[in-house]
KOLDREN-928853 format. One record per residue: residue number from 1; residue in three letters; x, y, z of N, C-alpha, C, O in turn. Coordinates in nm, 4 decimals. Example, Ala and Ser with C-alpha at 12.3 -4.5 7.8 and 13.67 -1.06 7.14 Angstrom:
! residues 2
+-----+-----+----------+----------+----------+----------+----------+----------+----------+----------+----------+----------+----------+----------+
!   k !   r !      npx !      npy !      npz !     capx !     capy !     capz !      cpx !      cpy !      cpz !      opx !      opy !      opz !
+-----+-----+----------+----------+----------+----------+----------+----------+----------+----------+----------+----------+----------+----------+
!   1 ! ALA !   1.3190 !  -0.5690 !   0.7800 !   1.2300 !  -0.4500 !   0.7800 !   1.3200 !  -0.3300 !   0.7800 !   1.4236 !  -0.3319 !   0.8465 !
!   2 ! SER !   1.2850 !  -0.2250 !   0.7080 !   1.3670 !  -0.1060 !   0.7140 !   1.2900 !   0.0030 !   0.7870 !   1.3409 !   0.1138 !   0.8039 !
+-----+-----+----------+----------+----------+----------+----------+----------+----------+----------+----------+----------+----------+----------+
//
This chain:
! residues 75
+-----+-----+----------+----------+----------+----------+----------+----------+----------+----------+----------+----------+----------+----------+
!   k !   r !      npx !      npy !      npz !     capx !     capy !     capz !      cpx !      cpy !      cpz !      opx !      opy !      opz !
+-----+-----+----------+----------+----------+----------+----------+----------+----------+----------+----------+----------+----------+----------+
!   1 ! MET !  14.3346 !   7.1141 !  12.8944 !  14.2487 !   7.0117 !  12.8451 !  14.3003 !   6.9552 !  12.7087 !  14.3487 !   7.0293 !  12.6232 !
!   2 ! SER !  14.2899 !   6.8457 !  12.6960 !  14.3273 !   6.7810 !  12.5651 !  14.2078 !   6.7105 !  12.4891 !  14.1198 !   6.6519 !  12.5522 !
!   3 ! ARG !  14.2080 !   6.7173 !  12.3698 !  14.0926 !   6.6703 !  12.2954 !  14.1257 !   6.5670 !  12.1823 !  14.2245 !   6.5905 !  12.1128 !
!   4 ! GLY !  14.0640 !   6.4741 !  12.1623 !  14.0887 !   6.3822 !  12.0655 !  13.9705 !   6.3109 !  11.9915 !  13.8565 !   6.3281 !  12.0344 !
!   5 ! LEU !  13.9902 !   6.2408 !  11.8947 !  13.8956 !   6.1613 !  11.8167 !  13.9062 !   6.0056 !  11.8231 !  14.0155 !   5.9506 !  11.8088 !
!   6 ! LEU !  13.7901 !   5.9345 !  11.8451 !  13.7957 !   5.8003 !  11.8354 !  13.6849 !   5.7574 !  11.7355 !  13.5651 !   5.7674 !  11.7616 !
!   7 ! VAL !  13.7318 !   5.7113 !  11.6251 !  13.6432 !   5.6574 !  11.5260 !  13.6379 !   5.5153 !  11.5084 !  13.7356 !   5.4432 !  11.4883 !
!   8 ! LEU !  13.5110 !   5.4770 !  11.5177 !  13.4758 !   5.3115 !  11.5186 !  13.3806 !   5.2874 !  11.3994 !  13.2899 !   5.3646 !  11.3682 !
!   9 ! ASP !  13.4096 !   5.1771 !  11.3391 !  13.3346 !   5.1396 !  11.2272 !  13.2084 !   5.0505 !  11.2974 !  13.2041 !   5.0141 !  11.4149 !
!  10 ! THR !  13.1163 !   5.0281 !  11.2019 !  13.0076 !   4.9508 !  11.2593 !  13.0400 !   4.8191 !  11.2947 !  13.0900 !   4.7410 !  11.2136 !
!  11 ! GLY !  13.0073 !   4.7815 !  11.4439 !  13.0415 !   4.6632 !  11.4892 !  13.1823 !   4.6668 !  11.5619 !  13.2099 !   4.5768 !  11.6412 !
!  12 ! GLU !  13.2575 !   4.7532 !  11.5402 !  13.3828 !   4.7647 !  11.6095 !  13.3723 !   4.7745 !  11.7581 !  13.2833 !   4.8441 !  11.8071 !
!  13 ! THR !  13.4659 !   4.7029 !  11.8413 !  13.4366 !   4.7022 !  11.9901 !  13.5819 !   4.7451 !  12.0387 !  13.6837 !   4.7245 !  11.9728 !
!  14 ! ARG !  13.5782 !   4.8037 !  12.1553 !  13.6984 !   4.8307 !  12.2445 !  13.6687 !   4.7910 !  12.3802 !  13.5718 !   4.8310 !  12.4447 !
!  15 ! ARG !  13.7689 !   4.6995 !  12.4252 !  13.7607 !   4.6582 !  12.5710 !  13.7555 !   4.7865 !  12.6603 !  13.8216 !   4.8876 !  12.6361 !
!  16 ! TYR !  13.6705 !   4.7721 !  12.7656 !  13.6798 !   4.8800 !  12.8708 !  13.7997 !   4.8632 !  12.9516 !  13.8179 !   4.7550 !  13.0074 !
!  17 ! ASP !  13.8935 !   4.9697 !  12.9657 !  13.9984 !   4.9861 !  13.0483 !  13.9877 !   5.0989 !  13.1355 !  14.0008 !   5.2156 !  13.0988 !
!  18 ! PRO !  13.9593 !   5.0540 !  13.2727 !  13.9107 !   5.1573 !  13.3582 !  14.0075 !   5.2807 !  13.3783 !  13.9668 !   5.3969 !  13.3774 !
!  19 ! PRO !  14.1360 !   5.2453 !  13.3961 !  14.2242 !   5.3784 !  13.4225 !  14.2239 !   5.4669 !  13.3098 !  14.2471 !   5.5863 !  13.3290 !
!  20 ! ALA !  14.1972 !   5.4168 !  13.1774 !  14.1998 !   5.5068 !  13.0681 !  14.0903 !   5.6161 !  13.0664 !  14.1021 !   5.7185 !  12.9992 !
!  21 ! TRP !  13.9844 !   5.5891 !  13.1432 !  13.8623 !   5.6826 !  13.1470 !  13.8644 !   5.7726 !  13.2565 !  13.7783 !   5.8606 !  13.2579 !
!  22 ! VAL !  13.9473 !   5.7664 !  13.3484 !  13.9615 !   5.8692 !  13.4548 !  13.9888 !   6.0084 !  13.4184 !  14.0961 !   6.0431 !  13.3690 !
!  23 ! GLY !  13.8845 !   6.0939 !  13.4445 !  13.9043 !   6.2367 !  13.4086 !  13.8699 !   6.2680 !  13.2696 !  13.9073 !   6.3729 !  13.2170 !
!  24 ! VAL !  13.7910 !   6.1692 !  13.2011 !  13.7527 !   6.1902 !  13.0660 !  13.6024 !   6.2004 !  13.0556 !  13.5234 !   6.1362 !  13.1248 !
!  25 ! LEU !  13.5710 !   6.2890 !  12.9608 !  13.4333 !   6.3139 !  12.9021 !  13.4209 !   6.2623 !  12.7504 !  13.5024 !   6.3025 !  12.6674 !
!  26 ! VAL !  13.3211 !   6.1756 !  12.7158 !  13.3120 !   6.1317 !  12.5851 !  13.1711 !   6.1926 !  12.5356 !  13.0652 !   6.1828 !  12.5976 !
!  27 ! VAL !  13.1911 !   6.2593 !  12.4084 !  13.0805 !   6.3111 !  12.3516 !  13.0476 !   6.2360 !  12.2176 !  13.1358 !   6.2288 !  12.1320 !
!  28 ! VAL !  12.9437 !   6.1887 !  12.1994 !  12.9150 !   6.1035 !  12.0719 !  12.8661 !   6.2125 !  11.9640 !  12.7527 !   6.2597 !  11.9567 !
!  29 ! ALA !  12.9766 !   6.2422 !  11.8817 !  12.9549 !   6.3414 !  11.7817 !  12.8906 !   6.2977 !  11.6591 !  12.8495 !   6.3813 !  11.5787 !
!  30 ! ASP !  12.8766 !   6.1502 !  11.6350 !  12.8041 !   6.0968 !  11.5228 !  12.7933 !   5.9544 !  11.5448 !  12.8865 !   5.8937 !  11.5974 !
!  31 ! GLY !  12.6827 !   5.8937 !  11.5073 !  12.6523 !   5.7508 !  11.5171 !  12.5889 !   5.7268 !  11.6431 !  12.5296 !   5.8103 !  11.7113 !
!  32 ! GLU !  12.6099 !   5.5819 !  11.6729 !  12.5445 !   5.5330 !  11.7972 !  12.6485 !   5.4466 !  11.8714 !  12.7178 !   5.3672 !  11.8079 !
!  33 ! LEU !  12.6593 !   5.4596 !  11.9934 !  12.7625 !   5.3941 !  12.0797 !  12.6866 !   5.2949 !  12.1676 !  12.5782 !   5.3343 !  12.2108 !
!  34 ! GLU !  12.7279 !   5.1700 !  12.2009 !  12.6485 !   5.0842 !  12.2893 !  12.7553 !   5.0421 !  12.3926 !  12.8664 !   4.9987 !  12.3622 !
!  35 ! LEU !  12.7119 !   5.0587 !  12.5105 !  12.8057 !   5.0122 !  12.6308 !  12.7559 !   4.8789 !  12.6880 !  12.6374 !   4.8616 !  12.7165 !
!  36 ! GLU !  12.8448 !   4.7910 !  12.7027 !  12.7942 !   4.6594 !  12.7676 !  12.8686 !   4.6371 !  12.9063 !  12.9898 !   4.6521 !  12.9211 !
!  37 ! THR !  12.7890 !   4.6032 !  12.9954 !  12.8298 !   4.5834 !  13.1372 !  12.8924 !   4.4614 !  13.1561 !  12.8791 !   4.3785 !  13.0661 !
!  38 ! VAL !  12.9578 !   4.4324 !  13.2536 !  13.0259 !   4.2943 !  13.2919 !  12.9162 !   4.2048 !  13.3134 !  12.9396 !   4.0853 !  13.2957 !
!  39 ! HIS !  12.7972 !   4.2405 !  13.3493 !  12.6737 !   4.1397 !  13.3681 !  12.6027 !   4.1283 !  13.2235 !  12.4997 !   4.0609 !  13.2240 !
!  40 ! GLY !  12.6366 !   4.1765 !  13.1162 !  12.5777 !   4.1678 !  12.9883 !  12.4679 !   4.2538 !  12.9492 !  12.4103 !   4.2431 !  12.8409 !
!  41 ! HIS !  12.4374 !   4.3451 !  13.0446 !  12.3319 !   4.4533 !  13.0098 !  12.3911 !   4.5574 !  12.9005 !  12.5087 !   4.5935 !  12.9042 !
!  42 ! ARG !  12.3093 !   4.5971 !  12.8142 !  12.3534 !   4.6922 !  12.7073 !  12.2674 !   4.8219 !  12.7057 !  12.1474 !   4.8216 !  12.7330 !
!  43 ! ARG !  12.3334 !   4.9249 !  12.6740 !  12.2601 !   5.0639 !  12.6746 !  12.3341 !   5.1383 !  12.5589 !  12.4558 !   5.1411 !  12.5405 !
!  44 ! ARG !  12.2441 !   5.1931 !  12.4906 !  12.2792 !   5.2780 !  12.3617 !  12.2786 !   5.4237 !  12.3747 !  12.1908 !   5.4786 !  12.4413 !
!  45 ! PHE !  12.3671 !   5.4877 !  12.3177 !  12.3874 !   5.6397 !  12.3327 !  12.4067 !   5.6999 !  12.1971 !  12.5014 !   5.6602 !  12.1292 !
!  46 ! GLY !  12.3254 !   5.7924 !  12.1510 !  12.3488 !   5.8631 !  12.0125 !  12.3993 !   5.9802 !  12.0112 !  12.4528 !   6.0275 !  12.1115 !
!  47 ! HIS !  12.3891 !   6.0491 !  11.8892 !  12.4492 !   6.1857 !  11.8666 !  12.4198 !   6.2923 !  11.9710 !  12.3021 !   6.3256 !  11.9852 !
!  48 ! GLY !  12.5046 !   6.3440 !  12.0383 !  12.4941 !   6.4497 !  12.1338 !  12.4917 !   6.4036 !  12.2754 !  12.4655 !   6.4842 !  12.3646 !
!  49 ! SER !  12.5177 !   6.2782 !  12.3015 !  12.5223 !   6.2210 !  12.4308 !  12.6562 !   6.2453 !  12.4921 !  12.7569 !   6.2171 !  12.4272 !
!  50 ! VAL !  12.6656 !   6.2982 !  12.6186 !  12.7863 !   6.3169 !  12.6934 !  12.7945 !   6.2105 !  12.8025 !  12.7010 !   6.1923 !  12.8806 !
!  51 ! LEU !  12.9134 !   6.1373 !  12.8067 !  12.9254 !   6.0344 !  12.9030 !  13.0549 !   6.0441 !  12.9805 !  13.1577 !   6.0825 !  12.9247 !
!  52 ! ALA !  13.0518 !   6.0109 !  13.1045 !  13.1579 !   5.9953 !  13.1863 !  13.1716 !   5.8495 !  13.2223 !  13.0853 !   5.7931 !  13.2896 !
!  53 ! LEU !  13.2844 !   5.7853 !  13.1758 !  13.2764 !   5.6309 !  13.1920 !  13.3708 !   5.5851 !  13.3111 !  13.3786 !   5.4660 !  13.3415 !
!  54 ! SER !  13.4353 !   5.6744 !  13.3709 !  13.5070 !   5.6301 !  13.4858 !  13.4355 !   5.5507 !  13.5966 !  13.3323 !   5.5985 !  13.6437 !
!  55 ! GLY !  13.4822 !   5.4336 !  13.6415 !  13.4396 !   5.3769 !  13.7611 !  13.3083 !   5.2837 !  13.7437 !  13.2517 !   5.2255 !  13.8363 !
!  56 ! LEU !  13.2694 !   5.2805 !  13.6022 !  13.1506 !   5.2028 !  13.5684 !  13.1938 !   5.0478 !  13.5569 !  13.3078 !   5.0106 !  13.5291 !
!  57 ! PRO !  13.0945 !   4.9720 !  13.5803 !  13.1182 !   4.8139 !  13.5561 !  13.0916 !   4.7775 !  13.4192 !  13.0040 !   4.6951 !  13.3926 !
!  58 ! LEU !  13.1702 !   4.8405 !  13.3195 !  13.1550 !   4.8077 !  13.1847 !  13.2583 !   4.6878 !  13.1485 !  13.3543 !   4.6562 !  13.2189 !
!  59 ! ARG !  13.2239 !   4.6312 !  13.0347 !  13.3105 !   4.5280 !  12.9715 !  13.3724 !   4.5867 !  12.8373 !  13.4924 !   4.5788 !  12.8111 !
!  60 ! LEU !  13.2808 !   4.6442 !  12.7581 !  13.3274 !   4.6776 !  12.6351 !  13.2424 !   4.8001 !  12.5775 !  13.1304 !   4.8163 !  12.6260 !
!  61 ! LEU !  13.2826 !   4.8802 !  12.4866 !  13.2249 !   4.9825 !  12.3920 !  13.2029 !   4.9265 !  12.2516 !  13.2957 !   4.8719 !  12.1919 !
!  62 ! ARG !  13.0875 !   4.9387 !  12.2009 !  13.0531 !   4.8855 !  12.0611 !  12.9960 !   4.9989 !  11.9760 !  12.9143 !   5.0788 !  12.0218 !
!  63 ! ALA !  13.0416 !   5.0032 !  11.8513 !  12.9827 !   5.1032 !  11.7652 !  12.8634 !   5.0203 !  11.7054 !  12.8820 !   4.9066 !  11.6620 !
!  64 ! VAL !  12.7378 !   5.0822 !  11.7043 !  12.6276 !   5.0162 !  11.6519 !  12.6121 !   5.0532 !  11.4990 !  12.5628 !   4.9781 !  11.4148 !
!  65 ! THR !  12.6645 !   5.1876 !  11.4745 !  12.6717 !   5.2384 !  11.3314 !  12.8159 !   5.3070 !  11.3332 !  12.8846 !   5.3135 !  11.4351 !
!  66 ! PRO !  12.8517 !   5.3547 !  11.2153 !  12.9908 !   5.4297 !  11.2147 !  12.9791 !   5.5375 !  11.3277 !  12.8836 !   5.6149 !  11.3334 !
!  67 ! THR !  13.0639 !   5.5372 !  11.4009 !  13.0544 !   5.6274 !  11.5284 !  13.1826 !   5.7065 !  11.5479 !  13.2905 !   5.6472 !  11.5446 !
!  68 ! THR !  13.1754 !   5.8474 !  11.5695 !  13.2823 !   5.9288 !  11.5993 !  13.2515 !   5.9820 !  11.7483 !  13.1432 !   6.0271 !  11.7855 !
!  69 ! LEU !  13.3642 !   5.9684 !  11.8239 !  13.3498 !   6.0062 !  11.9673 !  13.4569 !   6.1233 !  11.9794 !  13.5692 !   6.1142 !  11.9299 !
!  70 ! ILE !  13.4121 !   6.2327 !  12.0491 !  13.5185 !   6.3368 !  12.0875 !  13.5650 !   6.2955 !  12.2324 !  13.4750 !   6.2801 !  12.3150 !
!  71 ! ILE !  13.6792 !   6.2782 !  12.2675 !  13.7330 !   6.2569 !  12.3870 !  13.7979 !   6.3614 !  12.4448 !  13.9001 !   6.4040 !  12.3910 !
!  72 ! LEU !  13.7501 !   6.4178 !  12.5605 !  13.7964 !   6.5412 !  12.6241 !  13.8707 !   6.4926 !  12.7707 !  13.8089 !   6.4341 !  12.8597 !
!  73 ! SER !  13.9895 !   6.5220 !  12.7764 !  14.0721 !   6.4869 !  12.9054 !  14.1339 !   6.5988 !  12.9643 !  14.1760 !   6.6949 !  12.8998 !
!  74 ! ARG !  14.1396 !   6.5864 !  13.0908 !  14.2100 !   6.6919 !  13.1738 !  14.3515 !   6.6835 !  13.1623 !  14.4249 !   6.7783 !  13.1901 !
!  75 ! ARG !  14.3972 !   6.5593 !  13.1173 !  14.5447 !   6.5191 !  13.1304 !  14.6120 !   6.5871 !  13.0140 !  14.7331 !   6.5740 !  12.9964 !
+-----+-----+----------+----------+----------+----------+----------+----------+----------+----------+----------+----------+----------+----------+
//
């Protein structure tokens, strides 16, 4: 299993790339992450949230506050 960090500044976004999230768990280590769907719905996740983003109808990930994500991958 590999582990990495993704650090996002307030308001920073990342486009959702479906293949990149297969077999990956995301832990919100610090801050607040907002997920936006292709239909414009938004949901926020804070410190301690554990997310599996594979196969979701997402458009982007956005940092509401300075956010640190721990990325755990089987690859």
